[in-house]
Phi, psi and omega in degrees: 000132181294154183299320181298323178293320178298319182293331183272354180291145172275121182274128180290157183288151178295328178298319179295318179300312182294326177296317179294319179297315182293323179292325176293315178298327183297336177303330186265358184230018184254019180280064181231169174287158179290152182291346184269357182131213183286131179254133178241135174283169179294330175295317179294332176280358181062035173281157184302140179284138176287163179300151180281348182200163178278142174284151179296149177250355181242153174264006178260088184255141184235118176290135179259146176294144176244000174263111184258015184293340180280348179277146175271082185270124179289123180268001180274092187297317179296323177298319178297315178302315184289331181273342184299129174202170178279132177244129179241003178236128185235158182277354179067025175264155179286150170257161182282158176297324178295322178297317178297316179299320179297315180297319179292318178298317183291342185248337182218006185299140179265116180275323179196166178242131180265139177062203178271074182060037178280321184204153172252138172259122190241183181280356174233150176288154178206135182305121179064017183053035180278323179043072186278007186267149169238145182248117174251158183221141164257106185260122177262305188222090173230126184303130176087357180243142173288137175301135180162200183258139184221163176222136181273134177252094191292329182293330180254356186051057181228162167254147165245134181275121183263350177129170178281165175216119179292146180055053182304313183298317179297322178297318180299311179299320182292314182290340177258031172054049172083010180276084189294337179301331182289345184293344181260005177293151176292322180210142173247121176272125176247127182252128175252163173241126171266096195302313188293339177303325177265325182296330178306322182268321190249351174053235185291349181260011188290314203289324172298324179296321178300316180296319178297313184295329180296329176293327177298320183294309185288331176293320174299323179294318175304309186290319179296317179297315179300323184292343179239021173079016176256173179211162180196182180210120179289143186228125173269341182281073181249132175280093186304306182302317180294313182294323176299321178296319180301317184261012175059046177255153187280342180077359180247297178282333179216131180216144175277133185223357188208151180209160175208109171288143177224140179203183178280139180231161180211162182302322182293349176287346186302319180297320178293321177300315180296322178296321178299311182292329176297318177299317179301316180297318181297326180279357181070029183267000000 
């Protein structure tokens, strides 16, 4: 940012900053009873349970492969752990549809359903088996898929095509608050939270658990990507209102709050990665 732009910025008050900090900290310290007496969640009130997943809104459904035997999956778990790191430079090559299906299965796959649609047991842990997340994608380069916007349907292991988006790369950079390196990813995973899916059970104690569970999802994505020679970088700097508009979400009952670009990486990218971090250091970031 130029010096003149910095000088012309309106600086927010310190009181506003401290209020935001304290409200954020309160997420981690509010696991108490309500001051008015006994607090009951909607589950305890025996109110109807919300759906475990969103129904498709498109009639363009794509079955995903569930046989991953054609992938060269590294079975050295400790090696995967040791190699895992954030990648921000990609070769701009397409990934296979099977690779995408594998990443989705490893991060949101449904292994079984408990009771009469009471809970899903998935490939990632989730508080109370609520799994309040939905996975949307901006797909640039996946073999066999049209570039555009997609949504994962975990119960059927399918994609639904939500439509094309003009200037896809510009949209990716914009929704990730100017992080242009993400524009060359093969696919950007955007994660939303459907709040009431978890609030029905945990009420006022829901939201710290949601933040914890989102880390389980992206760590699985890191490890799954590493195991098949791909790389990515989880991003909290997501422009929620803009991204919600892109995927036609209301931002109240469901909002996008987390993202992770994933793409093909190669050894020769190491120099570019180092150049990226050198730039960050030079900017004092």
